[in-house]
C-alpha positions in Angstrom: 250.1 102.6 46.7 253.8 103.6 47.3 255.9 101.9 49.4 255.6 103.5 52.6 258.5 106.0 54.1 260.3 105.2 57.4 258.4 108.0 58.8 255.0 106.5 58.0 255.9 103.6 59.2 257.1 105.0 63.0 253.9 106.8 62.9 251.7 103.2 62.2 253.8 102.1 64.9 252.9 104.3 67.3 249.5 104.3 66.7 249.0 100.3 67.0 250.8 100.9 70.2 248.7 104.0 71.9 245.0 102.8 70.5 245.6 99.5 72.2 246.2 100.9 75.4 243.2 103.4 75.0 241.4 100.1 74.3 242.0 98.6 77.4 239.3 101.3 79.3 235.9 101.5 79.2 235.2 103.7 76.2 232.6 106.0 78.3 235.8 106.7 80.9 238.5 107.4 77.7 239.4 110.6 77.8 240.2 112.9 74.6 244.0 113.2 75.3 243.7 109.4 75.5 243.9 108.4 72.0 246.1 111.7 70.9 249.4 110.8 68.9 252.2 113.4 69.8 255.3 111.4 68.8 257.3 111.2 65.6 256.6 114.5 64.0 255.8 114.2 60.0 258.7 116.0 58.4 257.8 119.8 57.1 257.5 119.3 53.3 257.3 123.3 51.7 254.5 122.8 48.6 255.8 125.9 47.0 253.3 128.5 46.2 249.9 128.5 44.9 249.8 128.0 41.8 246.2 128.7 41.1 242.6 127.6 41.7 242.3 124.0 39.8 239.0 124.4 37.4 236.2 121.9 37.8 236.3 119.0 35.4 233.3 119.0 32.6 231.5 116.2 34.8 232.2 117.7 38.6 229.4 119.1 40.6 230.2 122.9 41.6 229.5 122.6 45.5 230.7 126.7 45.8 231.9 128.2 42.9 232.1 131.9 44.6 228.4 133.2 44.1 225.8 131.5 46.4 225.4 128.6 48.9 222.7 126.7 47.4 224.4 124.0 47.7 224.7 123.3 51.1 222.4 124.2 54.4 222.8 124.2 58.0 223.4 121.1 59.9 221.0 121.7 63.0 218.0 122.9 60.9 218.3 122.0 57.4 217.5 126.1 56.9 220.0 127.2 54.1 223.6 127.6 55.1 224.1 130.7 56.9 228.1 131.4 56.3 229.3 135.1 54.5 229.8 135.0 50.9 231.6 137.5 49.5 234.7 138.1 47.0 234.2 135.0 45.8 234.7 132.9 49.0 232.3 131.7 51.9 233.8 132.7 55.3 232.9 130.8 58.5 230.0 131.7 60.9 230.2 130.1 63.6 227.1 131.4 65.7 225.5 129.4 62.2 227.0 126.2 62.9 228.2 123.5 60.6 227.4 123.3 57.0 226.7 120.1 54.9 225.4 119.5 51.2 222.5 119.1 50.2 223.3 116.0 47.8 224.5 112.4 49.5 227.4 111.2 47.8 229.3 107.8 48.2 232.6 107.6 46.1 234.1 110.6 44.6 236.6 112.9 43.8 237.0 116.4 45.7 238.8 119.5 45.3 238.4 121.9 48.1 240.6 125.6 48.9 241.2 127.2 52.3 242.4 129.7 54.1 243.2 130.7 57.6 243.4 134.3 58.5 246.4 136.2 58.4 245.8 137.1 61.8 245.0 133.7 63.8 245.5 133.9 67.0 245.6 131.0 69.6 247.7 127.7 69.3 246.9 123.7 69.2 243.7 122.9 68.4 242.7 126.4 69.1 244.3 128.3 65.9 242.2 128.1 62.6 240.4 124.9 63.4 237.6 123.3 61.2 236.8 119.4 59.3 236.3 118.2 56.0 233.8 115.4 56.6 234.1 113.1 53.9 230.9 111.6 55.3 228.6 113.1 57.7 226.1 110.9 59.5 223.3 113.4 60.7 222.2 111.3 63.2 224.5 112.3 66.3 227.2 109.9 65.4 229.1 112.7 63.3 231.5 110.8 60.2 234.6 110.6 58.6 237.0 113.9 59.4 239.8 114.9 57.4 241.5 117.6 59.7 241.8 121.4 58.8 243.7 123.3 61.1 246.6 126.1 60.8 249.9 123.2 61.0 252.4 126.2 60.2 254.6 126.0 62.9 251.8 125.6 65.2 252.4 122.1 67.7 249.3 119.6 68.4 248.6 116.1 68.2 249.7 115.0 65.3 247.1 112.4 64.5 244.8 116.0 64.7 247.2 118.4 62.6 246.1 119.4 58.7 246.0 116.2 56.5 245.0 114.1 58.9 242.5 111.3 59.6 241.0 113.1 62.8 242.2 110.8 65.9 243.5 108.1 63.4 245.7 108.3 60.4 248.8 111.4 61.0 250.0 112.9 57.7 253.0 111.2 56.1 254.3 115.0 56.1 253.5 118.3 57.1 253.2 120.9 53.6 250.9 123.7 55.0 251.5 127.0 54.0 251.7 129.9 56.3 247.9 131.9 57.6 247.2 134.0 54.9 247.8 131.9 51.8 245.1 129.7 50.4 245.8 125.9 50.8 243.7 122.9 49.1 243.0 119.5 49.8 242.1 116.9 46.5 240.8 113.9 48.0 240.0 110.6 46.8 236.6 108.9 49.1 235.6 105.4 48.9 233.4 104.5 51.1 232.8 101.6 53.0 230.6 98.9 52.1 228.2 96.9 54.6 226.5 93.3 54.2 222.6 93.6 54.3 222.6 92.9 57.6 224.5 95.9 58.7 227.8 94.5 59.5 231.3 96.0 57.7 232.2 94.2 54.5 234.9 96.6 53.5 236.5 99.8 55.7 236.3 103.0 54.1 239.4 104.2 52.5 240.8 108.0 51.8 243.7 109.1 49.4 244.9 112.8 50.0 247.1 115.4 48.8 247.6 118.2 50.4 248.7 122.0 48.6 249.8 118.8 45.9 251.8 116.6 48.4 250.6 112.9 49.4 249.2 112.9 52.9 247.4 110.3 53.0 247.8 106.9 50.8 244.7 104.7 50.4 244.4 104.7 54.3 241.8 102.3 55.8 239.8 103.8 58.6 239.3 102.0 61.3 235.8 103.5 61.8 234.2 106.7 62.1 236.6 109.5 63.8 235.6 111.0 66.9 236.9 113.2 69.7 236.7 111.4 72.4 236.8 107.1 72.7 237.6 104.9 69.9 236.5 104.9 66.3 234.1 102.0 65.3 231.7 101.6 62.3 227.7 101.9 61.7 226.0 100.8 58.1 225.0 103.9 56.2 224.3 104.4 52.8 225.2 108.0 50.7 226.0 110.5 53.2 226.5 114.5 52.9 230.0 116.5 53.1 230.0 118.4 55.6 232.3 121.6 56.5 233.0 122.0 60.2 232.0 125.5 62.3 234.7 125.0 64.7 234.0 126.5 68.2 237.8 128.2 68.6 238.2 131.4 69.7 240.4 132.4 66.5 239.2 134.1 63.4 237.2 132.3 61.1 238.1 130.5 58.0 237.5 130.5 54.9 237.0 128.5 51.6 236.5 128.7 48.0 235.9 126.5 44.6 234.6 123.3 45.8 234.2 120.9 43.5 232.8 116.9 43.5 233.2 114.1 40.8 231.1 110.8 41.8 233.4 107.9 41.2 232.0 104.3 40.6 
């Protein structure tokens, strides 16, 4: 890992103070805002113009190459993914709901490109919201989310902006491009490990680049990412990757060029 910058140290200190305060309350009494962090806003970094799609390596599984969603299915019922494929991209159909991969993964490298519509409306979490669930646990618990939302001149809590591990780790910097421009995530995901009786042996870890800029540097997750309450771990084996059809009122976002490589 690279040495932590002053902003990263400040953000970590804020999280260490905010989460224990929330932990003093029973989990079922916590409000969503009790785990929001609003201070020490990550500095803005201009990632430059989009340099073009990154071609999938020869050993990658292409999850979306522009023509179909055969690798995906609806989360709710396992039916074929109901999002709209057109002109080499796929656009979220909010009424169809979330979609997840048919395959399961453990440790991997992932590339994904996404675009907030240029005519996006709303503010905060209601503006171009989606999510990349790096390991989705299809059992009502959710999983581990890298947040997708418009963070270009759009204020929200810093542990819920683009590039954050949702409600756990703000991005080191804000490398968002404006709505209408293509954005990219490149993720190295290391799954948590558990003992034979389901006790956590090693936490999950993620390194992520947002538009080519490092935003998560080997962050060790505190558990599954949750909207309300505090994170905790539950044992699982391999898991799907999920894309969220968030219910905010803004126009739906689009994705393209999604591929994944299994890692040891």
